C-alpha positions as CSV (number, residue, x, y, z in Angstrom):
1,M,83.8,92.6,106.7
2,Q,82.4,94.6,109.6
3,A,78.9,93.9,108.5
4,L,79.5,90.2,108.6
5,A,81.2,90.4,112.0
6,G,78.6,92.6,113.5
7,R,81.2,94.7,115.3
8,P,84.2,96.9,114.6
9,V,87.0,95.1,112.8
10,R,90.7,96.0,113.0
11,L,93.2,94.9,110.3
12,V,96.7,94.0,111.6
13,T,99.4,93.7,109.0
14,Y,103.1,94.1,108.2
15,D,102.2,95.0,104.6
16,T,102.0,98.8,103.8
17,K,99.9,98.3,100.7
18,M,97.4,96.1,102.6
19,A,97.2,98.8,105.4
20,M,96.4,101.4,102.8
21,R,93.7,99.2,101.2
22,G,92.2,98.6,104.7
23,R,92.1,102.4,105.5
24,H,90.6,103.0,102.0
25,V,87.6,100.8,102.8
26,G,87.1,102.2,106.3
27,L,88.8,99.7,108.5
28,R,90.9,100.5,111.6
29,V,94.4,99.5,110.7
30,H,97.3,98.6,113.0
31,R,100.5,98.3,111.0
32,L,103.2,96.2,112.6
33,E,106.9,96.9,112.2
34,Q,109.2,94.1,111.2
35,A,112.0,93.0,113.5
36,E,115.5,94.1,112.6
37,K,116.6,90.6,111.8
38,E,113.8,90.2,109.2
39,K,114.7,93.5,107.6
40,E,118.3,92.4,107.2
41,D,117.2,89.1,105.7
42,E,115.2,91.0,103.1
43,K,118.2,93.1,102.1
44,Q,120.2,90.1,101.1
45,P,119.8,89.0,97.5
46,R,117.9,85.7,97.1
47,R,119.6,82.9,95.2
48,R,117.8,81.3,92.3
49,R,117.3,77.6,92.3
50,G,118.6,75.4,89.4
51,R,121.0,77.9,88.0
52,T,124.7,77.9,88.5
53,P,126.8,81.0,87.6
């Protein structure tokens, strides 16, 4: 990616796994933290469509 850009590239992501991959290939990585509301939304179980209990 840096070779195509012709200058240093920084990867900005929320994803931990993507950040690890970026570091592995030599990119500068800035990992963002999720807002508290987004974290709470992830903790709630998701409902499946089309099924009724």
